[in-house]
mmJSON file of the N, C-alpha and C atoms, coordinates in Angstrom:
{"data_MODEL":{"atom_site":{
"group_PDB":["ATOM","ATOM","ATOM","ATOM","ATOM","ATOM","ATOM","ATOM","ATOM","ATOM","ATOM","ATOM","ATOM","ATOM","ATOM","ATOM","ATOM","ATOM","ATOM","ATOM","ATOM","ATOM","ATOM","ATOM","ATOM","ATOM","ATOM","ATOM","ATOM","ATOM","ATOM","ATOM","ATOM","ATOM","ATOM","ATOM","ATOM","ATOM","ATOM","ATOM","ATOM","ATOM","ATOM","ATOM","ATOM","ATOM","ATOM","ATOM","ATOM","ATOM","ATOM","ATOM","ATOM","ATOM","ATOM","ATOM","ATOM","ATOM","ATOM","ATOM","ATOM","ATOM","ATOM","ATOM","ATOM","ATOM","ATOM","ATOM","ATOM","ATOM","ATOM","ATOM","ATOM","ATOM","ATOM","ATOM","ATOM","ATOM","ATOM","ATOM","ATOM","ATOM","ATOM","ATOM","ATOM","ATOM","ATOM","ATOM","ATOM","ATOM","ATOM","ATOM","ATOM","ATOM","ATOM","ATOM","ATOM","ATOM","ATOM","ATOM","ATOM","ATOM","ATOM","ATOM","ATOM","ATOM","ATOM","ATOM","ATOM","ATOM","ATOM","ATOM","ATOM","ATOM","ATOM","ATOM","ATOM","ATOM","ATOM","ATOM","ATOM","ATOM","ATOM","ATOM","ATOM","ATOM","ATOM","ATOM","ATOM","ATOM","ATOM","ATOM","ATOM","ATOM","ATOM","ATOM","ATOM","ATOM","ATOM","ATOM","ATOM","ATOM","ATOM","ATOM","ATOM","ATOM","ATOM","ATOM","ATOM","ATOM","ATOM","ATOM","ATOM","ATOM","ATOM","ATOM","ATOM","ATOM","ATOM","ATOM","ATOM","ATOM","ATOM","ATOM","ATOM","ATOM","ATOM","ATOM","ATOM","ATOM","ATOM","ATOM","ATOM","ATOM","ATOM","ATOM","ATOM","ATOM","ATOM","ATOM","ATOM","ATOM","ATOM","ATOM","ATOM","ATOM","ATOM","ATOM","ATOM","ATOM","ATOM","ATOM","ATOM","ATOM","ATOM","ATOM","ATOM","ATOM","ATOM","ATOM","ATOM","ATOM","ATOM","ATOM","ATOM","ATOM","ATOM","ATOM","ATOM","ATOM","ATOM","ATOM","ATOM","ATOM","ATOM","ATOM","ATOM","ATOM","ATOM","ATOM","ATOM","ATOM","ATOM","ATOM","ATOM","ATOM","ATOM","ATOM","ATOM","ATOM","ATOM","ATOM","ATOM","ATOM","ATOM","ATOM","ATOM"],
"id":[1,2,3,4,5,6,7,8,9,10,11,12,13,14,15,16,17,18,19,20,21,22,23,24,25,26,27,28,29,30,31,32,33,34,35,36,37,38,39,40,41,42,43,44,45,46,47,48,49,50,51,52,53,54,55,56,57,58,59,60,61,62,63,64,65,66,67,68,69,70,71,72,73,74,75,76,77,78,79,80,81,82,83,84,85,86,87,88,89,90,91,92,93,94,95,96,97,98,99,100,101,102,103,104,105,106,107,108,109,110,111,112,113,114,115,116,117,118,119,120,121,122,123,124,125,126,127,128,129,130,131,132,133,134,135,136,137,138,139,140,141,142,143,144,145,146,147,148,149,150,151,152,153,154,155,156,157,158,159,160,161,162,163,164,165,166,167,168,169,170,171,172,173,174,175,176,177,178,179,180,181,182,183,184,185,186,187,188,189,190,191,192,193,194,195,196,197,198,199,200,201,202,203,204,205,206,207,208,209,210,211,212,213,214,215,216,217,218,219,220,221,222,223,224,225,226,227,228,229,230,231,232,233,234,235,236,237],
"type_symbol":["N","C","C","N","C","C","N","C","C","N","C","C","N","C","C","N","C","C","N","C","C","N","C","C","N","C","C","N","C","C","N","C","C","N","C","C","N","C","C","N","C","C","N","C","C","N","C","C","N","C","C","N","C","C","N","C","C","N","C","C","N","C","C","N","C","C","N","C","C","N","C","C","N","C","C","N","C","C","N","C","C","N","C","C","N","C","C","N","C","C","N","C","C","N","C","C","N","C","C","N","C","C","N","C","C","N","C","C","N","C","C","N","C","C","N","C","C","N","C","C","N","C","C","N","C","C","N","C","C","N","C","C","N","C","C","N","C","C","N","C","C","N","C","C","N","C","C","N","C","C","N","C","C","N","C","C","N","C","C","N","C","C","N","C","C","N","C","C","N","C","C","N","C","C","N","C","C","N","C","C","N","C","C","N","C","C","N","C","C","N","C","C","N","C","C","N","C","C","N","C","C","N","C","C","N","C","C","N","C","C","N","C","C","N","C","C","N","C","C","N","C","C","N","C","C","N","C","C","N","C","C","N","C","C","N","C","C"],
"label_atom_id":["N","CA","C","N","CA","C","N","CA","C","N","CA","C","N","CA","C","N","CA","C","N","CA","C","N","CA","C","N","CA","C","N","CA","C","N","CA","C","N","CA","C","N","CA","C","N","CA","C","N","CA","C","N","CA","C","N","CA","C","N","CA","C","N","CA","C","N","CA","C","N","CA","C","N","CA","C","N","CA","C","N","CA","C","N","CA","C","N","CA","C","N","CA","C","N","CA","C","N","CA","C","N","CA","C","N","CA","C","N","CA","C","N","CA","C","N","CA","C","N","CA","C","N","CA","C","N","CA","C","N","CA","C","N","CA","C","N","CA","C","N","CA","C","N","CA","C","N","CA","C","N","CA","C","N","CA","C","N","CA","C","N","CA","C","N","CA","C","N","CA","C","N","CA","C","N","CA","C","N","CA","C","N","CA","C","N","CA","C","N","CA","C","N","CA","C","N","CA","C","N","CA","C","N","CA","C","N","CA","C","N","CA","C","N","CA","C","N","CA","C","N","CA","C","N","CA","C","N","CA","C","N","CA","C","N","CA","C","N","CA","C","N","CA","C","N","CA","C","N","CA","C","N","CA","C","N","CA","C","N","CA","C","N","CA","C","N","CA","C","N","CA","C","N","CA","C"],
"label_alt_id":[null,null,null,null,null,null,null,null,null,null,null,null,null,null,null,null,null,null,null,null,null,null,null,null,null,null,null,null,null,null,null,null,null,null,null,null,null,null,null,null,null,null,null,null,null,null,null,null,null,null,null,null,null,null,null,null,null,null,null,null,null,null,null,null,null,null,null,null,null,null,null,null,null,null,null,null,null,null,null,null,null,null,null,null,null,null,null,null,null,null,null,null,null,null,null,null,null,null,null,null,null,null,null,null,null,null,null,null,null,null,null,null,null,null,null,null,null,null,null,null,null,null,null,null,null,null,null,null,null,null,null,null,null,null,null,null,null,null,null,null,null,null,null,null,null,null,null,null,null,null,null,null,null,null,null,null,null,null,null,null,null,null,null,null,null,null,null,null,null,null,null,null,null,null,null,null,null,null,null,null,null,null,null,null,null,null,null,null,null,null,null,null,null,null,null,null,null,null,null,null,null,null,null,null,null,null,null,null,null,null,null,null,null,null,null,null,null,null,null,null,null,null,null,null,null,null,null,null,null,null,null,null,null,null,null,null,null],
"label_comp_id":["MET","MET","MET","CYS","CYS","CYS","MET","MET","MET","PHE","PHE","PHE","CYS","CYS","CYS","THR","THR","THR","ALA","ALA","ALA","VAL","VAL","VAL","PRO","PRO","PRO","MET","MET","MET","THR","THR","THR","ALA","ALA","ALA","SER","SER","SER","LEU","LEU","LEU","SER","SER","SER","ILE","ILE","ILE","ALA","ALA","ALA","ALA","ALA","ALA","HIS","HIS","HIS","ALA","ALA","ALA","ASN","ASN","ASN","TRP","TRP","TRP","LYS","LYS","LYS","ALA","ALA","ALA","LYS","LYS","LYS","CYS","CYS","CYS","LYS","LYS","LYS","GLU","GLU","GLU","ALA","ALA","ALA","LYS","LYS","LYS","ALA","ALA","ALA","ALA","ALA","ALA","GLY","GLY","GLY","LYS","LYS","LYS","THR","THR","THR","PRO","PRO","PRO","PRO","PRO","PRO","GLU","GLU","GLU","PHE","PHE","PHE","ILE","ILE","ILE","PRO","PRO","PRO","THR","THR","THR","MET","MET","MET","GLY","GLY","GLY","GLU","GLU","GLU","ILE","ILE","ILE","ALA","ALA","ALA","THR","THR","THR","SER","SER","SER","ALA","ALA","ALA","VAL","VAL","VAL","GLY","GLY","GLY","ALA","ALA","ALA","VAL","VAL","VAL","LEU","LEU","LEU","GLY","GLY","GLY","MET","MET","MET","PHE","PHE","PHE","VAL","VAL","VAL","VAL","VAL","VAL","PHE","PHE","PHE","LEU","LEU","LEU","VAL","VAL","VAL","ILE","ILE","ILE","GLY","GLY","GLY","ALA","ALA","ALA","ILE","ILE","ILE","VAL","VAL","VAL","TYR","TYR","TYR","HIS","HIS","HIS","THR","THR","THR","THR","THR","THR","ILE","ILE","ILE","LEU","LEU","LEU","PRO","PRO","PRO","LYS","LYS","LYS","THR","THR","THR","GLY","GLY","GLY","VAL","VAL","VAL"],
"label_asym_id":["A","A","A","A","A","A","A","A","A","A","A","A","A","A","A","A","A","A","A","A","A","A","A","A","A","A","A","A","A","A","A","A","A","A","A","A","A","A","A","A","A","A","A","A","A","A","A","A","A","A","A","A","A","A","A","A","A","A","A","A","A","A","A","A","A","A","A","A","A","A","A","A","A","A","A","A","A","A","A","A","A","A","A","A","A","A","A","A","A","A","A","A","A","A","A","A","A","A","A","A","A","A","A","A","A","A","A","A","A","A","A","A","A","A","A","A","A","A","A","A","A","A","A","A","A","A","A","A","A","A","A","A","A","A","A","A","A","A","A","A","A","A","A","A","A","A","A","A","A","A","A","A","A","A","A","A","A","A","A","A","A","A","A","A","A","A","A","A","A","A","A","A","A","A","A","A","A","A","A","A","A","A","A","A","A","A","A","A","A","A","A","A","A","A","A","A","A","A","A","A","A","A","A","A","A","A","A","A","A","A","A","A","A","A","A","A","A","A","A","A","A","A","A","A","A","A","A","A","A","A","A","A","A","A","A","A","A"],
"label_entity_id":["1","1","1","1","1","1","1","1","1","1","1","1","1","1","1","1","1","1","1","1","1","1","1","1","1","1","1","1","1","1","1","1","1","1","1","1","1","1","1","1","1","1","1","1","1","1","1","1","1","1","1","1","1","1","1","1","1","1","1","1","1","1","1","1","1","1","1","1","1","1","1","1","1","1","1","1","1","1","1","1","1","1","1","1","1","1","1","1","1","1","1","1","1","1","1","1","1","1","1","1","1","1","1","1","1","1","1","1","1","1","1","1","1","1","1","1","1","1","1","1","1","1","1","1","1","1","1","1","1","1","1","1","1","1","1","1","1","1","1","1","1","1","1","1","1","1","1","1","1","1","1","1","1","1","1","1","1","1","1","1","1","1","1","1","1","1","1","1","1","1","1","1","1","1","1","1","1","1","1","1","1","1","1","1","1","1","1","1","1","1","1","1","1","1","1","1","1","1","1","1","1","1","1","1","1","1","1","1","1","1","1","1","1","1","1","1","1","1","1","1","1","1","1","1","1","1","1","1","1","1","1","1","1","1","1","1","1"],
"label_seq_id":[1,1,1,2,2,2,3,3,3,4,4,4,5,5,5,6,6,6,7,7,7,8,8,8,9,9,9,10,10,10,11,11,11,12,12,12,13,13,13,14,14,14,15,15,15,16,16,16,17,17,17,18,18,18,19,19,19,20,20,20,21,21,21,22,22,22,23,23,23,24,24,24,25,25,25,26,26,26,27,27,27,28,28,28,29,29,29,30,30,30,31,31,31,32,32,32,33,33,33,34,34,34,35,35,35,36,36,36,37,37,37,38,38,38,39,39,39,40,40,40,41,41,41,42,42,42,43,43,43,44,44,44,45,45,45,46,46,46,47,47,47,48,48,48,49,49,49,50,50,50,51,51,51,52,52,52,53,53,53,54,54,54,55,55,55,56,56,56,57,57,57,58,58,58,59,59,59,60,60,60,61,61,61,62,62,62,63,63,63,64,64,64,65,65,65,66,66,66,67,67,67,68,68,68,69,69,69,70,70,70,71,71,71,72,72,72,73,73,73,74,74,74,75,75,75,76,76,76,77,77,77,78,78,78,79,79,79],
"pdbx_PDB_ins_code":[null,null,null,null,null,null,null,null,null,null,null,null,null,null,null,null,null,null,null,null,null,null,null,null,null,null,null,null,null,null,null,null,null,null,null,null,null,null,null,null,null,null,null,null,null,null,null,null,null,null,null,null,null,null,null,null,null,null,null,null,null,null,null,null,null,null,null,null,null,null,null,null,null,null,null,null,null,null,null,null,null,null,null,null,null,null,null,null,null,null,null,null,null,null,null,null,null,null,null,null,null,null,null,null,null,null,null,null,null,null,null,null,null,null,null,null,null,null,null,null,null,null,null,null,null,null,null,null,null,null,null,null,null,null,null,null,null,null,null,null,null,null,null,null,null,null,null,null,null,null,null,null,null,null,null,null,null,null,null,null,null,null,null,null,null,null,null,null,null,null,null,null,null,null,null,null,null,null,null,null,null,null,null,null,null,null,null,null,null,null,null,null,null,null,null,null,null,null,null,null,null,null,null,null,null,null,null,null,null,null,null,null,null,null,null,null,null,null,null,null,null,null,null,null,null,null,null,null,null,null,null,null,null,null,null,null,null],
"Cartn_x":[6.429,6.542,7.385,8.28,9.159,8.432,9.047,8.391,8.208,9.113,8.973,7.811,7.727,6.659,5.288,5.231,3.974,3.635,4.623,4.39,3.97,4.397,4.076,2.564,1.874,0.432,-0.343,0.148,-0.534,-0.474,0.684,0.844,0.011,0.065,-0.702,-2.202,-2.676,-4.12,-4.608,-3.827,-4.234,-4.279,-3.316,-3.322,-4.466,-4.764,-5.889,-7.208,-7.328,-8.55,-8.745,-7.673,-7.773,-8.208,-7.668,-8.037,-9.487,-9.927,-11.313,-12.28,-11.909,-12.737,-12.868,-11.769,-11.795,-12.679,-12.564,-13.398,-14.876,-15.214,-16.608,-17.118,-16.284,-16.681,-16.869,-16.037,-16.189,-17.501,-17.833,-19.067,-20.289,-20.25,-21.348,-21.504,-20.385,-20.429,-20.987,-20.596,-21.11,-22.599,-23.049,-24.477,-25.287,-24.705,-25.405,-25.254,-24.469,-24.277,-23.242,-22.403,-21.357,-20.033,-19.038,-17.712,-17.043,-16.392,-15.737,-14.58,-14.348,-13.244,-11.898,-10.898,-9.542,-8.949,-8.063,-7.445,-6.634,-5.839,-5.122,-5.583,-6.236,-6.775,-5.711,-6.088,-5.302,-4.105,-4.01,-2.872,-3.274,-4.512,-4.988,-4.614,-4.812,-4.649,-3.2,-2.252,-0.843,-0.475,-0.971,-0.666,-1.251,-2.415,-3.033,-2.131,-1.596,-0.706,0.635,1.092,2.356,2.234,1.104,0.894,0.881,0.219,0.196,1.586,2.391,3.753,4.611,4.46,5.237,4.845,3.557,3.12,3.607,3.581,4.099,5.586,6.352,7.792,8.033,7.213,7.361,7.149,6.147,5.902,7.083,7.62,8.779,9.975,10.23,11.348,11.139,9.905,9.63,9.877,9.503,9.757,11.257,11.996,13.458,14.039,13.544,14.002,13.719,12.562,12.229,13.152,13.448,14.346,15.743,16.247,17.576,17.589,16.556,16.499,16.487,15.656,15.52,16.68,17.423,18.521,19.885,20.08,21.414,21.446,20.508,20.563,20.066,18.927,18.341,19.236,19.842,20.701,21.927,22.429,23.606,23.257,22.071,21.712,20.868,20.078,19.239,18.019,17.744,16.598,15.427],
"Cartn_y":[18.032,16.602,16.314,15.365,15.06,14.238,14.143,13.446,11.961,11.36,9.941,9.725,10.568,10.416,10.684,11.5,11.75,10.593,10.027,8.981,7.647,7.357,6.057,5.882,6.775,6.552,6.732,7.617,7.812,6.543,5.934,4.709,3.574,3.443,2.374,2.581,3.801,4.036,3.89,4.333,4.176,2.709,1.925,0.508,-0.226,0.135,-0.483,-0.093,1.163,1.621,0.919,0.733,0.039,-1.408,-2.054,-3.441,-3.537,-2.607,-2.609,-2.356,-1.474,-1.192,-2.441,-3.157,-4.389,-5.444,-5.565,-6.529,-6.186,-4.887,-4.469,-4.808,-4.59,-4.935,-6.44,-7.227,-8.694,-9.111,-8.49,-8.82,-8.462,-7.291,-6.879,-7.845,-8.245,-9.145,-10.504,-11.021,-12.312,-12.227,-11.098,-10.925,-10.852,-10.288,-10.171,-11.433,-12.397,-13.637,-13.534,-12.518,-12.345,-12.85,-12.966,-13.353,-12.142,-12.352,-11.225,-10.674,-9.368,-8.781,-9.174,-9.219,-9.487,-8.191,-8.305,-7.11,-6.363,-7.119,-6.565,-7.391,-6.787,-7.572,-8.438,-9.631,-10.644,-11.175,-10.884,-11.402,-12.399,-12.432,-13.47,-13.288,-14.364,-14.342,-14.153,-14.646,-14.491,-13.016,-12.253,-10.826,-10.097,-10.541,-9.894,-9.998,-11.175,-11.334,-10.639,-10.61,-9.94,-8.433,-7.863,-6.432,-6.112,-6.942,-6.739,-6.811,-7.755,-7.889,-6.689,-6.222,-5.063,-3.817,-3.609,-2.447,-2.537,-3.74,-3.926,-3.612,-4.075,-3.781,-2.288,-1.641,-0.21,0.564,0.175,0.831,0.599,-0.609,-0.904,-0.054,0.073,0.905,2.374,2.847,4.23,4.435,3.454,3.545,3.548,2.703,2.685,4.026,4.582,5.894,6.975,6.922,7.9,7.759,6.518,6.299,6.829,6.524,7.003,8.525,9.104,10.562,11.226,10.732,11.378,11.094,10.013,9.702,10.166,10.247,10.614,11.903,12.086,13.252,14.503,14.437,15.613,16.234,15.454,16.077,16.804,16.32,16.947,18.197,18.221,19.361,20.385,19.934,20.852,21.322,20.666,21.076,20.169],
"Cartn_z":[9.26,9.103,7.861,7.989,6.862,5.806,4.637,3.524,3.809,4.561,4.875,5.843,6.866,7.861,7.253,6.236,5.539,4.61,3.965,2.966,3.575,4.798,5.408,5.588,6.31,6.456,5.151,4.274,3.001,2.152,2.057,1.276,1.861,3.179,3.822,3.629,3.819,3.706,2.268,1.293,-0.099,-0.513,-0.062,-0.422,0.275,1.516,2.227,1.571,1.164,0.499,-0.843,-1.591,-2.882,-2.683,-1.67,-1.4,-0.94,-0.089,0.372,-0.785,-1.7,-2.87,-3.737,-3.925,-4.706,-4.034,-2.705,-1.974,-2.129,-2.079,-2.239,-3.64,-4.653,-6.021,-6.176,-5.531,-5.578,-4.92,-3.794,-3.084,-3.931,-4.579,-5.46,-6.638,-7.219,-8.366,-7.97,-6.818,-6.361,-6.071,-5.511,-5.22,-6.513,-7.565,-8.849,-9.706,-9.229,-9.974,-11.075,-11.035,-12.043,-11.488,-12.367,-11.894,-11.24,-10.112,-9.437,-10.267,-10.197,-10.955,-10.365,-11.226,-10.747,-10.217,-9.24,-8.654,-9.705,-10.445,-11.593,-12.783,-13.756,-14.864,-15.543,-15.874,-16.578,-15.795,-14.501,-13.743,-12.673,-12.255,-11.357,-9.9,-9.146,-7.686,-7.26,-8.023,-7.661,-7.635,-8.591,-8.636,-7.444,-6.955,-5.801,-4.587,-4.333,-3.19,-3.437,-4.679,-4.991,-4.788,-5.182,-4.984,-3.495,-2.707,-1.26,-0.652,-1.129,-0.618,-1.001,-2.225,-2.671,-1.888,-1.673,-0.895,0.546,1.108,2.461,2.543,1.556,1.542,1.354,0.536,0.311,1.607,2.387,3.678,4.613,4.63,5.491,5.08,3.777,3.323,3.678,3.628,4.023,5.515,6.329,7.771,8.041,7.344,7.502,7.065,5.961,5.515,6.54,7.183,8.213,9.417,9.8,10.94,10.632,9.456,9.065,9.008,8.427,8.315,9.689,10.6,11.904,12.854,12.628,13.543,13.044,11.729,11.238,10.423,9.531,8.637,9.331,9.984,10.621,11.699,12.595,13.6,13.003,11.869,11.269,10.482,9.864,9.024,9.768,10.727,11.487,10.724,9.607,8.793,9.069],
"occupancy":[1.0,1.0,1.0,1.0,1.0,1.0,1.0,1.0,1.0,1.0,1.0,1.0,1.0,1.0,1.0,1.0,1.0,1.0,1.0,1.0,1.0,1.0,1.0,1.0,1.0,1.0,1.0,1.0,1.0,1.0,1.0,1.0,1.0,1.0,1.0,1.0,1.0,1.0,1.0,1.0,1.0,1.0,1.0,1.0,1.0,1.0,1.0,1.0,1.0,1.0,1.0,1.0,1.0,1.0,1.0,1.0,1.0,1.0,1.0,1.0,1.0,1.0,1.0,1.0,1.0,1.0,1.0,1.0,1.0,1.0,1.0,1.0,1.0,1.0,1.0,1.0,1.0,1.0,1.0,1.0,1.0,1.0,1.0,1.0,1.0,1.0,1.0,1.0,1.0,1.0,1.0,1.0,1.0,1.0,1.0,1.0,1.0,1.0,1.0,1.0,1.0,1.0,1.0,1.0,1.0,1.0,1.0,1.0,1.0,1.0,1.0,1.0,1.0,1.0,1.0,1.0,1.0,1.0,1.0,1.0,1.0,1.0,1.0,1.0,1.0,1.0,1.0,1.0,1.0,1.0,1.0,1.0,1.0,1.0,1.0,1.0,1.0,1.0,1.0,1.0,1.0,1.0,1.0,1.0,1.0,1.0,1.0,1.0,1.0,1.0,1.0,1.0,1.0,1.0,1.0,1.0,1.0,1.0,1.0,1.0,1.0,1.0,1.0,1.0,1.0,1.0,1.0,1.0,1.0,1.0,1.0,1.0,1.0,1.0,1.0,1.0,1.0,1.0,1.0,1.0,1.0,1.0,1.0,1.0,1.0,1.0,1.0,1.0,1.0,1.0,1.0,1.0,1.0,1.0,1.0,1.0,1.0,1.0,1.0,1.0,1.0,1.0,1.0,1.0,1.0,1.0,1.0,1.0,1.0,1.0,1.0,1.0,1.0,1.0,1.0,1.0,1.0,1.0,1.0,1.0,1.0,1.0,1.0,1.0,1.0,1.0,1.0,1.0,1.0,1.0,1.0,1.0,1.0,1.0,1.0,1.0,1.0],
"B_iso_or_equiv":[0.0,0.0,0.0,0.0,0.0,0.0,0.0,0.0,0.0,0.0,0.0,0.0,0.0,0.0,0.0,0.0,0.0,0.0,0.0,0.0,0.0,0.0,0.0,0.0,0.0,0.0,0.0,0.0,0.0,0.0,0.0,0.0,0.0,0.0,0.0,0.0,0.0,0.0,0.0,0.0,0.0,0.0,0.0,0.0,0.0,0.0,0.0,0.0,0.0,0.0,0.0,0.0,0.0,0.0,0.0,0.0,0.0,0.0,0.0,0.0,0.0,0.0,0.0,0.0,0.0,0.0,0.0,0.0,0.0,0.0,0.0,0.0,0.0,0.0,0.0,0.0,0.0,0.0,0.0,0.0,0.0,0.0,0.0,0.0,0.0,0.0,0.0,0.0,0.0,0.0,0.0,0.0,0.0,0.0,0.0,0.0,0.0,0.0,0.0,0.0,0.0,0.0,0.0,0.0,0.0,0.0,0.0,0.0,0.0,0.0,0.0,0.0,0.0,0.0,0.0,0.0,0.0,0.0,0.0,0.0,0.0,0.0,0.0,0.0,0.0,0.0,0.0,0.0,0.0,0.0,0.0,0.0,0.0,0.0,0.0,0.0,0.0,0.0,0.0,0.0,0.0,0.0,0.0,0.0,0.0,0.0,0.0,0.0,0.0,0.0,0.0,0.0,0.0,0.0,0.0,0.0,0.0,0.0,0.0,0.0,0.0,0.0,0.0,0.0,0.0,0.0,0.0,0.0,0.0,0.0,0.0,0.0,0.0,0.0,0.0,0.0,0.0,0.0,0.0,0.0,0.0,0.0,0.0,0.0,0.0,0.0,0.0,0.0,0.0,0.0,0.0,0.0,0.0,0.0,0.0,0.0,0.0,0.0,0.0,0.0,0.0,0.0,0.0,0.0,0.0,0.0,0.0,0.0,0.0,0.0,0.0,0.0,0.0,0.0,0.0,0.0,0.0,0.0,0.0,0.0,0.0,0.0,0.0,0.0,0.0,0.0,0.0,0.0,0.0,0.0,0.0,0.0,0.0,0.0,0.0,0.0,0.0],
"pdbx_formal_charge":[null,null,null,null,null,null,null,null,null,null,null,null,null,null,null,null,null,null,null,null,null,null,null,null,null,null,null,null,null,null,null,null,null,null,null,null,null,null,null,null,null,null,null,null,null,null,null,null,null,null,null,null,null,null,null,null,null,null,null,null,null,null,null,null,null,null,null,null,null,null,null,null,null,null,null,null,null,null,null,null,null,null,null,null,null,null,null,null,null,null,null,null,null,null,null,null,null,null,null,null,null,null,null,null,null,null,null,null,null,null,null,null,null,null,null,null,null,null,null,null,null,null,null,null,null,null,null,null,null,null,null,null,null,null,null,null,null,null,null,null,null,null,null,null,null,null,null,null,null,null,null,null,null,null,null,null,null,null,null,null,null,null,null,null,null,null,null,null,null,null,null,null,null,null,null,null,null,null,null,null,null,null,null,null,null,null,null,null,null,null,null,null,null,null,null,null,null,null,null,null,null,null,null,null,null,null,null,null,null,null,null,null,null,null,null,null,null,null,null,null,null,null,null,null,null,null,null,null,null,null,null,null,null,null,null,null,null],
"auth_seq_id":[1,1,1,2,2,2,3,3,3,4,4,4,5,5,5,6,6,6,7,7,7,8,8,8,9,9,9,10,10,10,11,11,11,12,12,12,13,13,13,14,14,14,15,15,15,16,16,16,17,17,17,18,18,18,19,19,19,20,20,20,21,21,21,22,22,22,23,23,23,24,24,24,25,25,25,26,26,26,27,27,27,28,28,28,29,29,29,30,30,30,31,31,31,32,32,32,33,33,33,34,34,34,35,35,35,36,36,36,37,37,37,38,38,38,39,39,39,40,40,40,41,41,41,42,42,42,43,43,43,44,44,44,45,45,45,46,46,46,47,47,47,48,48,48,49,49,49,50,50,50,51,51,51,52,52,52,53,53,53,54,54,54,55,55,55,56,56,56,57,57,57,58,58,58,59,59,59,60,60,60,61,61,61,62,62,62,63,63,63,64,64,64,65,65,65,66,66,66,67,67,67,68,68,68,69,69,69,70,70,70,71,71,71,72,72,72,73,73,73,74,74,74,75,75,75,76,76,76,77,77,77,78,78,78,79,79,79],
"auth_comp_id":["MET","MET","MET","CYS","CYS","CYS","MET","MET","MET","PHE","PHE","PHE","CYS","CYS","CYS","THR","THR","THR","ALA","ALA","ALA","VAL","VAL","VAL","PRO","PRO","PRO","MET","MET","MET","THR","THR","THR","ALA","ALA","ALA","SER","SER","SER","LEU","LEU","LEU","SER","SER","SER","ILE","ILE","ILE","ALA","ALA","ALA","ALA","ALA","ALA","HIS","HIS","HIS","ALA","ALA","ALA","ASN","ASN","ASN","TRP","TRP","TRP","LYS","LYS","LYS","ALA","ALA","ALA","LYS","LYS","LYS","CYS","CYS","CYS","LYS","LYS","LYS","GLU","GLU","GLU","ALA","ALA","ALA","LYS","LYS","LYS","ALA","ALA","ALA","ALA","ALA","ALA","GLY","GLY","GLY","LYS","LYS","LYS","THR","THR","THR","PRO","PRO","PRO","PRO","PRO","PRO","GLU","GLU","GLU","PHE","PHE","PHE","ILE","ILE","ILE","PRO","PRO","PRO","THR","THR","THR","MET","MET","MET","GLY","GLY","GLY","GLU","GLU","GLU","ILE","ILE","ILE","ALA","ALA","ALA","THR","THR","THR","SER","SER","SER","ALA","ALA","ALA","VAL","VAL","VAL","GLY","GLY","GLY","ALA","ALA","ALA","VAL","VAL","VAL","LEU","LEU","LEU","GLY","GLY","GLY","MET","MET","MET","PHE","PHE","PHE","VAL","VAL","VAL","VAL","VAL","VAL","PHE","PHE","PHE","LEU","LEU","LEU","VAL","VAL","VAL","ILE","ILE","ILE","GLY","GLY","GLY","ALA","ALA","ALA","ILE","ILE","ILE","VAL","VAL","VAL","TYR","TYR","TYR","HIS","HIS","HIS","THR","THR","THR","THR","THR","THR","ILE","ILE","ILE","LEU","LEU","LEU","PRO","PRO","PRO","LYS","LYS","LYS","THR","THR","THR","GLY","GLY","GLY","VAL","VAL","VAL"],
"auth_asym_id":["A","A","A","A","A","A","A","A","A","A","A","A","A","A","A","A","A","A","A","A","A","A","A","A","A","A","A","A","A","A","A","A","A","A","A","A","A","A","A","A","A","A","A","A","A","A","A","A","A","A","A","A","A","A","A","A","A","A","A","A","A","A","A","A","A","A","A","A","A","A","A","A","A","A","A","A","A","A","A","A","A","A","A","A","A","A","A","A","A","A","A","A","A","A","A","A","A","A","A","A","A","A","A","A","A","A","A","A","A","A","A","A","A","A","A","A","A","A","A","A","A","A","A","A","A","A","A","A","A","A","A","A","A","A","A","A","A","A","A","A","A","A","A","A","A","A","A","A","A","A","A","A","A","A","A","A","A","A","A","A","A","A","A","A","A","A","A","A","A","A","A","A","A","A","A","A","A","A","A","A","A","A","A","A","A","A","A","A","A","A","A","A","A","A","A","A","A","A","A","A","A","A","A","A","A","A","A","A","A","A","A","A","A","A","A","A","A","A","A","A","A","A","A","A","A","A","A","A","A","A","A","A","A","A","A","A","A"],
"auth_atom_id":["N","CA","C","N","CA","C","N","CA","C","N","CA","C","N","CA","C","N","CA","C","N","CA","C","N","CA","C","N","CA","C","N","CA","C","N","CA","C","N","CA","C","N","CA","C","N","CA","C","N","CA","C","N","CA","C","N","CA","C","N","CA","C","N","CA","C","N","CA","C","N","CA","C","N","CA","C","N","CA","C","N","CA","C","N","CA","C","N","CA","C","N","CA","C","N","CA","C","N","CA","C","N","CA","C","N","CA","C","N","CA","C","N","CA","C","N","CA","C","N","CA","C","N","CA","C","N","CA","C","N","CA","C","N","CA","C","N","CA","C","N","CA","C","N","CA","C","N","CA","C","N","CA","C","N","CA","C","N","CA","C","N","CA","C","N","CA","C","N","CA","C","N","CA","C","N","CA","C","N","CA","C","N","CA","C","N","CA","C","N","CA","C","N","CA","C","N","CA","C","N","CA","C","N","CA","C","N","CA","C","N","CA","C","N","CA","C","N","CA","C","N","CA","C","N","CA","C","N","CA","C","N","CA","C","N","CA","C","N","CA","C","N","CA","C","N","CA","C","N","CA","C","N","CA","C","N","CA","C","N","CA","C","N","CA","C","N","CA","C","N","CA","C","N","CA","C"],
"pdbx_PDB_model_num":[1,1,1,1,1,1,1,1,1,1,1,1,1,1,1,1,1,1,1,1,1,1,1,1,1,1,1,1,1,1,1,1,1,1,1,1,1,1,1,1,1,1,1,1,1,1,1,1,1,1,1,1,1,1,1,1,1,1,1,1,1,1,1,1,1,1,1,1,1,1,1,1,1,1,1,1,1,1,1,1,1,1,1,1,1,1,1,1,1,1,1,1,1,1,1,1,1,1,1,1,1,1,1,1,1,1,1,1,1,1,1,1,1,1,1,1,1,1,1,1,1,1,1,1,1,1,1,1,1,1,1,1,1,1,1,1,1,1,1,1,1,1,1,1,1,1,1,1,1,1,1,1,1,1,1,1,1,1,1,1,1,1,1,1,1,1,1,1,1,1,1,1,1,1,1,1,1,1,1,1,1,1,1,1,1,1,1,1,1,1,1,1,1,1,1,1,1,1,1,1,1,1,1,1,1,1,1,1,1,1,1,1,1,1,1,1,1,1,1,1,1,1,1,1,1,1,1,1,1,1,1,1,1,1,1,1,1]
}}}
């Protein structure tokens, strides 16, 4: 498996796991009556959506890299 094909599911699963962990911590904090933690300390809700957008773009770029690698580079090099 090429590095791009390996990186796509790894990046997606790590970002989903990080978001799920944050959601669980928020749920625990609300149940205990505390303020929920911020996804990125001192950056607020805007940073949460920005991080999601950046991770989404990163996955898209990895998919594009995999397509380019498998359609143009791999057939010419045979590796």
